[in-house]
Structure formats: C-alpha cells, structure tokens
N, C-alpha and C positions, 0 to 999 in steps of 0.2 A: 505492500499499500504506502502513496504518498500521502502525508499529513498535511490537514489543511488547516486546521484549525488548533487553538488551545488547549480545548478539551481534548482532542482526541490523543497529541502532546501529553497531558499529564494521563491518560490514563494507560499510556502505555508506560510513560515511567512507573505507575502503580505496579501492573504487571512485570516489567522489568525488575522490579525491587524484592517482590515475589519470589521470583525464578531464582536471583541473588541467593537471598536467604535461605531457600531450598536445597539449593548447590552446596550454600555454605556448612548445610548443617550433614547433608550428607557426606560432602570431604572431611570435617572433623571425627567421623565416626571411621574414618576409614583403618583399617588396623588386621592383620593376620587375625584371622578367625570367626571375622566376620563374615555370614554370605549376602548375597547381591540381592537378594531378598529379600535382609533385613534393612540394608543401605535404602533398598526402594521404599520400606515401610517407612523411613525416618525424614523422605522427603516429602513422601505423601501425608502424612501428617501437618507438617509445615504449609501447602499447598491448603489445606480442610481448615487450618486452623487461621488462614486468612483468606477464606471464601473463594478462593481458584480450583483448578480443576486441570487433571494431566493432560497434557491436548494430544499427544498420540493415542491412545484409548478412545479419547471421543473419536477425533476423526477418522481414525486408520482401522480401529478395534487393537492396536497392540496388545499384547498379553502381560501391562505391569506399566508405571507408571512415569519411571524413567528407561532412560535406555542407558543399558549398565554392562561395557565390552571391559574384555579381559584381553592382557596382553598381544596376541596375534589377531583378536576382535579386533577390528576397528571402529566398529556403529552397529547399532540395534539391537545389541546384544540383549537378552530377553531375562530379568532378574528370578533368580533361582536359588537351588541351592546350594551352588556352588558356594567352596568357602575361600578368601584369601586367603594367599599363602605371602611367606615375605620374601620381599624381591619381584612380585606382581606389580602391574602398572594396569590401572582402572581408568576406564573414562567413563566419567558421568554427564549423563548428556541429556537434558531436561526444556523439555517445552512444557508450558504450563499458557492457560487462557482465563480471565475474569471477563465479564460486562463485553465482551462480543473481540477482544484485545488480545493476543498471542506474543509471547516471548521468548526467547530458546538461547541458552547458551550450555557453553559445555567445557569440562575443566579436567586434565589427566591429573592422578593421584598417584605418589609411590607409594606401594606396600612397604614397610620396614626400607630395608637398608637396599636397594635397586642398584644395578650394576651399571658402569660409567655410563653405557651404549644407554642404557633406557635413559637413565639422567641426561644425556643429551639430548636426547630424541624428546623428551618432556619441553624442555627448552627450547629446543628449534620449533615446535609449534608455537609455542607464543611468541615469540621474537616472527615468524610469521606474518600473525597477526598486527605486531606491534608496524612490521613493516608495510602491510596492505592499510592500514587506516592512515595512511600518511597519505596516499593514493584517494580515499576515500573520501573525495570532497564533489563537489558542482564543476564541470569541466570535465570531469574525467570517464572514464569506460570501466565496465564491470570489469572486461581482459585488462585495463590497467592495476586491478586487483590481483589477478589472478596470476599477473608477470612477476609483480611485486611479491607474491605467497610464493611460487615459484623459485625464482632468483634467491632469495634468502634462506630458501629449505636446500640446497643446492648448494649455496656458498657454504655452509654448517655442515656436508657430508653426507645428504636425504634427501629421499623421493616424498613429493607429491605421490598422492595416490587417483591417478586422472577421472575417473568412473565418481568419484565424490568430492560434494563441492558445497558452495554455500548458494543461497538463493534472497528471494524475496518475501516478507514472513508481515504479520501486521491482525491479520484479516482471518487467514487461518495459517497453518503451519508451510507449509510451500506456495508460493508465488512467485508472479516473474518478479526481473528475473533471475535467470539460473548465472552464479558465480563460480564457474570457473575456477580450481585453484592451482592453473598453468595457463599460458598467455594461447589464449583461444584467439582467430583473428574473426572469426563467425560472432563472437559475444559482444559486442560494440552498444548496447546500450547502452545509452547516457545516464549519469548519476545526475541527478538533478532533486531539488531542494526539497527536503522532505521525505523524498524517497528511502524507506524499511527496509536493512539487507540483514539479514547473518550470515556473518563472515566466517566461516571456519575452517583453517587451516588444515588436515589431516595428514599426516606425513609418516612415512617409515622409513627403517633402514636396509629394508630390502627391495627389490624389483617395484613395490607399488600397484601390481596386479593384484584386482580384489575376487575374491568368487565369495558364492552364497552359501549360508551353509544350512541343514536339510530342514534346520525348523520353520525357514521359510521367513524370518528376520534377518537376522545374524550375519554381517558380512566382514568376513576375515584376510587380511593377505592372503594370496596364492602360496606363498615361497614359507608362509607360517612364521613368519617376522614382525618384530613387535611393530606396533602402532600406535601413536600418540593424538589425539583431540583438541582443539583448543577454538572457545567460541564464544561472542557476543553478536548480542541485536545492537544493532547502531542505525541514528539517523545520520541521514546527507544535510550537509550546511554547505555554507561558504569556507569555512573554517576547518578544526579539527569536528569530525562526528560525534554527536552525543553517541554515549555507549549506556544502551538502557537497563542493562544487564552487570555492568561494573559496580 
C-alpha cells in the first residue's frame, strides 16, 4: 500500500510496535531446550494481549502464529516439537494484523555459542538490510534495493537466495511490488512517497538454491547450508525510510 493519510501511518506504526514487542519477547526466550512451539506461543500471547492477530494463519491458513525456521530452514518453518540445541540459529518471522493493517519483521537469533560462520552470516543479513535502506527512498527503484543487498552479501562472502525476497505490505501480507534480493533489471517499480515495503535479506553460506520441504510450507537451502533472515517493514520518504517495526 501507499500511505495517504496521517491516520493510516499511525495505524501502521501501531501494528509495527506490536510486531516488534512480540518478536522481542520470542527472541528473549530463545535458549537450548525450548521448543519452536513454545516460542510461537510466547509470540501469540503478546499479539493477543495487544488485540492483534497472526496474519499467516488468517490469510493463508499457516499452521502457526509465526514462521520459525532453524539452521538450513530459510523461511516459513512450522512451529512444533523441535527443541533448539546449542549452536543452532533460529529465524523468527512474524506478520501480524490489527484493524486491517499489517506489519512484517524477522530476526535471526543464535542459540548459545554458534560457529564463526553462523555468527558472520547473521551479521551479514542485518548489514545487507542496512545497506538496502540507504537506497530505499523516493527516486530509486525496487531493483536498487536488490542491488544493495546482493552487493553487501557478496562482499561479506555469502550469497542471497534469489527465490526469496521482499514485497509490498500494509493491507495484506504480500502486495506489489516484489523486492528481489538481487539486481533484477525487470524489477523497475519506482519507490514513491508513502509506499510500504517489507525489505528482507535472506542469505546463506551455500549456493543460494532453495527447495520446498514435504510439509508444504518450509523452504530450506538445497545444499543444507545455513540461512539467515533479517526484515523490517518500512515506509518510503524523501530521506531515510520510516522503520515501522524497529
């Protein structure tokens, strides 16, 4: 969506704050011995206490409140009985809605002491996001964001997963335009004032090829290498974008 009124912006800021609070509660609970289902329940309790709903279940029938993906699972992992182990990296990806407005954010959290590669990969995803927001402003195009993500990811020795990327958001989970995490010449949508985007580098220490798992939801790296994910919902302005989920 593109924001037209102050009321729309305030509504998006409100759901952005709720998403942040829920993600922070989940991230604080990450430890060896906790299950992904328990983490999901923590996030859901925060959403319900604030009057919000988990959007993937509402829109797509996803079997969980948040997408929780571990190690080689890149996105859309289903919460369940899996227990986190020391050295894992867990991606917490939450989309929530309230009063018809949606916000989306994700973070990758280390479980205990992780490998140097895992630590660098987590930091790469966030660094790629920070580079992307420098060109997420009026006058640039969606593929400028992708170019920035890909360039920073490669500079740090990793690869993007080209099948996975960002998107418009605001009135539902996925809206136009698509925001690939690489330079796609055809992705020429102009970034206009008030445009709401989910910018989300998804990076790996492997080839970048993705495959779907048998559960019908989870996407993992084809070569079983690690993946990391970092995301915020942003609003395009003439200067630095507004980070609704920061």
